[in-house]
C-alpha positions, 0 to 999 in steps of 0.5 A, spaced: 365 542 418 366 541 411 368 548 410 373 548 416 376 541 413 377 545 407 381 550 410 385 546 415 387 542 408 389 549 405 393 551 411 396 545 411 398 545 404 402 552 404 405 549 410 408 543 406 410 548 400 413 553 404 417 547 408 419 545 402 422 551 399 426 553 405 428 545 405 432 546 399 436 552 401 436 549 408 439 543 405 444 547 401 447 550 407 447 543 411 450 539 406 455 543 402 460 547 404 458 555 404 462 557 398 458 551 394 452 552 397 452 560 395 454 557 389 448 553 388 443 558 391 444 563 385 441 558 381 436 555 385 434 563 385 433 563 378 429 557 378 424 560 383 424 567 379 421 562 373 417 558 378 414 565 381 412 568 374 409 562 371 404 562 378 403 569 376 402 567 369 398 561 369 396 559 377 393 565 380 389 566 373 386 559 374 384 561 381 381 567 379 378 565 372 377 557 372 374 557 379 367 561 376 366 554 372 364 547 372 364 542 366 368 543 360 369 550 360 373 549 367 377 543 364 379 547 358 382 553 362 386 547 366 388 543 359 391 550 356 394 553 363 398 546 363 400 546 356 402 553 357 406 552 363 409 546 360 411 551 354 413 556 359 417 552 362 421 550 355 423 556 353 425 558 360 430 552 360 433 554 354 434 561 356 438 558 363 441 553 359 444 559 355 446 563 361 450 556 363 453 556 357 455 563 356 455 567 362 462 569 365 464 565 372 466 570 377 461 572 383 455 570 379 456 563 378 451 559 375 454 553 373 449 549 377 444 551 372 445 545 368 442 540 373 435 544 374 434 546 367 432 540 365 426 539 370 423 546 369 417 542 365 415 537 371 417 543 376 412 548 373 407 542 372 406 540 379 405 547 381 400 549 376 397 542 378 396 545 385 393 551 383 388 547 379 386 543 385 385 550 389 381 553 383 376 547 384 376 548 392 379 541 393 385 543 397 385 536 400 388 534 393 393 538 393 395 537 399 396 530 398 399 531 392 404 536 395 406 530 400 407 525 395 412 530 391 416 532 397 416 525 400 419 523 394 424 528 394 425 526 401 427 519 400 431 521 394 436 526 399 436 520 404 439 515 398 444 520 397 446 521 404 447 514 405 451 513 398 455 519 402 456 524 396 451 530 397 452 534 391 449 541 389 447 537 382 444 531 386 440 535 391 437 539 384 435 532 381 432 530 388 428 536 388 427 534 380 425 527 382 420 529 387 416 534 382 416 529 376 412 524 381 408 529 383 406 532 376 405 524 374 400 523 380 397 529 378 396 527 371 394 520 372 389 522 377 385 528 373 386 525 366 389 532 364 394 532 358 398 538 357 399 536 350 391 537 349 392 544 351 393 550 347 398 556 350 395 561 344 388 560 346 390 560 354 393 567 352 387 570 348 382 568 353 386 570 359 390 576 357 386 581 361 388 577 367 395 574 366 398 579 363 397 584 369 398 578 374 405 577 370 407 584 370 405 585 377 410 579 379 415 582 375 414 588 379 415 584 385 421 581 383 424 588 382 422 591 389 426 584 392 432 585 388 432 593 389 432 592 397 437 588 396 442 592 392 440 599 395 441 596 403 448 593 401 449 600 397 447 605 403 449 600 409 454 594 408 453 586 407 452 586 414 446 590 414 443 586 409 444 580 412 441 582 418 435 585 414 434 578 411 434 574 417 429 578 420 424 578 414 425 571 414 424 570 421 418 575 422 415 576 415 416 569 411 411 566 415 406 571 415 407 571 407 406 563 407 399 564 410 397 570 406 398 565 400 394 560 403 388 564 405 389 567 398 388 560 395 382 559 399 378 565 398 379 567 391 375 562 388 369 563 392 369 570 392 370 569 384 364 566 383 360 571 387 363 576 383 361 573 377 354 571 380 353 579 382 352 580 374 346 576 374 339 579 374 335 581 379 335 579 386 340 573 385 345 579 382 344 583 388 345 577 393 351 575 390 354 582 391 352 583 398 355 577 400 361 578 397 361 585 400 359 581 407 365 576 406 370 581 405 368 585 411 368 580 415 375 577 413 377 585 414 375 585 422 378 577 423 385 579 420 385 586 423 384 582 430 389 577 428 394 582 426 394 586 433 395 580 437 400 578 432 404 584 433 403 583 441 406 577 441 411 577 436 414 584 438 416 582 445 418 575 443 422 577 438 426 582 442 427 577 448 430 572 443 434 575 439 437 580 445 439 573 448 444 572 442 450 577 441 450 575 434 443 578 432 443 584 438 443 588 432 436 585 429 432 586 435 431 593 434 427 591 428 423 587 431 417 592 431 417 595 424 417 588 421 412 586 426 408 591 424 409 590 416 407 583 417 400 586 421 399 590 414 400 584 410 394 581 414 390 586 415 391 587 406 389 580 405 381 580 404 382 586 399 387 583 395 383 578 394 376 581 392 380 585 387 382 578 385 376 575 384 373 581 381 378 581 376 381 588 377 388 585 375 390 593 372 388 596 379 393 590 383 398 592 378 397 600 380 397 598 388 404 594 387 407 600 383 405 605 389 407 600 395 414 598 391 416 606 389 414 608 397 417 603 399 424 604 395 423 611 397 422 609 405 428 605 404 432 610 401 431 616 406 430 611 413 437 608 411 441 615 410 437 618 416 437 612 422 441 606 419 439 599 418 433 601 423 431 607 419 431 602 412 426 597 416 421 602 418 422 605 411 419 599 408 413 599 413 411 606 411 411 603 404 407 597 406 402 602 410 402 606 403 400 600 399 394 598 404 391 604 404 391 604 396 389 598 396 383 599 401 381 605 396 382 601 389 377 596 393 372 601 395 372 604 387 371 597 384 365 596 388 362 601 384 363 597 378 361 590 382 355 587 378 357 589 370 358 583 366 364 582 363 365 580 356 366 572 354 373 571 351 372 564 350 368 564 344 363 559 347 357 558 351 359 560 359 357 554 363 356 558 370 357 553 377 352 554 382 354 558 388 356 552 393 352 552 399 
C-alpha cells in the first residue's frame, strides 16, 4: 500500500508540474494579444532551456546518485547540488540580462528577459528541491511543495486579473513569486542552505554523471530546434504548427508520464545497482532484482504502449477529423501514437542505465536517436510532406529504442563492478527498502 501511495504521489506531482509549465504558455495566449504573447513566449523558452540544463546537471544526478545514500553523505550531495543550481542560476541570469540589453529588436524579441532573469535563482532552487525529494523517495513532499508554488502563482495571477492589468512582466513576476514561496518552504522544511554547499565539490564528485547528462540535454535541445527549423525550411510554417500541435496533443502527455516514472524508478534501481557490487550472495540478489525489475517494467510498459496505440490512434483521427482546421493533422495520429509507444517501451531501459551510472551510453544513444530522427525527417518530408516527416521521426525513435536495449544488455556485463569513491570520505550506504 505504501508503494502504491508513493507511485500515486509521484504521478500527481508530475501532473502538477506539467500543468504549471503548460499554464505559463496558456496564460500568455489567453491574457495577451497574439503578438505580445509571441514575444513573451520567446523569453519563456529561454528560461525553460536554463531550467532544463540545470535539471540535467543537478536534478537528474541527485536522482541517480544521492538516492544511493542516507545520512550526512546524501545531505552533503543535496547541499552541494543546491549551491550549484544557485550558482548556475546567477550566471544564467547575467547571460540573459546581456541578451536583454544587447540583442537587436526584430523577429526575435527578448525584451521580457528583464522580468524572468531575476527569478532564475528561486526557480532553479525550487526545481532542484523537488529532485532532492524524489531522490529521497518522498514524492508526497515534492507534490506538496509544488502545490504551494503553483497555488501561490495562481493567487498572484488572480490578483493581477482583478487589478485589470495583465501584462507579460506581471505574469513572469507571478511565476517567480510562486517559485520563491516554494523554494522558501523547501529550505525551511529541510534545513538545507545553498550557501553551505560547494559547487566545485559537486563538479568534482559528480562529473562522471553531470557532464554527460548535461551533454545529452544539449543534444536534446539541438534536436528540438533542428526539427523546428528543418520543418519550416523543408515545408512551411503551417506544417510546423501542425506537427507541433500533434506533438503537444499526443506526445507531451506521454513524455510527462515518462518523466514521472523515471523519478520513481531511478532511485530504487540505483540502490540495487550499488548493492550489486556487494560481496557474495547479497550482490547476486541485488543484481537479480535489478534485472527482474527492468524485465517486469518492460513487459508492463509494452502492454501499456499497445493499449495506448489502439485507443489513441482512432480517437485522435475521429476528433481531429471533425474540424476542418485540423484535418491535415489527423493523418499524423498513427505515427505520433507509435512514437509515443516507443518512448513508453524505452522507459525501463533508460532508468536502468541511469541507475547503473552509464551516462556515456545514454549520451551515445541520444546521439543516434537525434541523428536518425533528423535523417528520417529530411527523407520523409522530401518524399511525403508533413506525414512523411512524422514517420521519419517515428523511425528515429525506433532506432533509438533498439540502441537503448542493446546498450542495456551490454551494461549488464559490468553490473556488480564497484565504482570508485569520488567523495574522498567513507561511504554511508543505505539499506534496500523492503
